[in-house]
C-alpha positions as CSV (number, residue, x, y, z in Angstrom):
1,M,94.8,-75.0,-4.6
2,K,95.9,-76.3,-7.8
3,I,98.8,-74.8,-9.8
4,M,98.2,-74.6,-13.5
5,G,101.0,-72.9,-15.5
6,R,101.8,-69.7,-14.2
7,K,98.1,-69.3,-12.9
8,T,97.2,-70.3,-9.3
9,V,93.5,-71.5,-9.0
10,K,91.8,-71.4,-5.6
11,A,88.3,-72.9,-5.8
12,D,86.7,-71.2,-8.5
13,K,88.9,-67.8,-8.5
14,T,91.9,-67.6,-10.9
15,S,95.0,-65.2,-10.3
16,A,97.6,-64.9,-13.1
17,P,100.6,-62.3,-12.9
18,M,99.9,-58.8,-13.5
19,V,101.4,-57.2,-16.8
20,K,102.8,-53.5,-16.2
21,T,101.7,-51.4,-19.1
22,S,102.6,-47.9,-20.2
23,N,99.0,-46.9,-20.2
24,G,98.6,-47.4,-16.4
25,G,96.1,-50.2,-16.5
26,A,96.2,-52.9,-14.7
27,G,97.4,-55.4,-17.1
28,I,95.1,-54.3,-19.8
29,K,96.8,-53.8,-23.2
30,T,95.5,-51.5,-25.9
31,P,97.0,-51.8,-29.3
32,R,99.1,-49.0,-30.3
33,R,97.9,-46.8,-33.3
34,A,100.5,-45.1,-35.3
35,P,100.6,-41.3,-35.0
36,S,99.0,-39.4,-37.9
37,H,100.9,-37.0,-40.4
38,E,99.7,-33.9,-38.4
39,E,100.6,-35.2,-35.1
40,I,104.3,-36.0,-36.6
41,A,104.4,-32.7,-37.9
42,A,102.9,-30.5,-35.0
43,R,105.7,-32.3,-32.9
44,S,108.3,-31.7,-35.4
45,Y,107.3,-27.7,-35.4
46,E,107.5,-28.0,-31.3
47,L,111.2,-29.2,-31.8
48,Y,111.8,-26.7,-34.5
49,L,110.8,-23.8,-32.0
50,A,112.5,-25.4,-29.0
51,R,115.8,-24.9,-30.7
52,G,114.8,-21.5,-31.6
53,G,113.8,-21.6,-35.2
54,E,117.1,-22.5,-36.5
55,P,116.8,-23.8,-40.0
56,G,118.3,-26.8,-41.8
57,H,117.4,-29.6,-39.5
58,A,113.8,-30.4,-40.8
59,E,114.5,-34.2,-41.4
60,E,116.1,-34.6,-38.1
61,D,113.2,-33.0,-36.6
62,W,110.9,-35.1,-38.4
63,L,112.6,-38.6,-37.5
64,R,112.8,-37.6,-33.7
65,A,109.1,-36.5,-33.8
66,E,108.3,-40.1,-35.1
67,A,110.5,-41.9,-32.6
68,E,108.9,-39.9,-29.9
69,L,105.3,-40.7,-30.8
70,G,106.1,-44.1,-31.8
71,G,105.9,-44.0,-35.3
72,A,109.5,-45.0,-36.2
73,G,110.1,-48.5,-37.6
């Protein structure tokens, strides 16, 4: 058995540390796409309804929806 960096090599098999991902995969990373305008708008509307339809918080709802969906920044 040889140790090469953080990988352990046994004969012809290699094992590497597992990477925990939010998508539940076993170390498989998928690129995260930005949410669409429609997705943000739908989530913003859900936030508006959850607040009881109180007007005057449209920008706050939009920014929160962006943050929740990963589109902030």
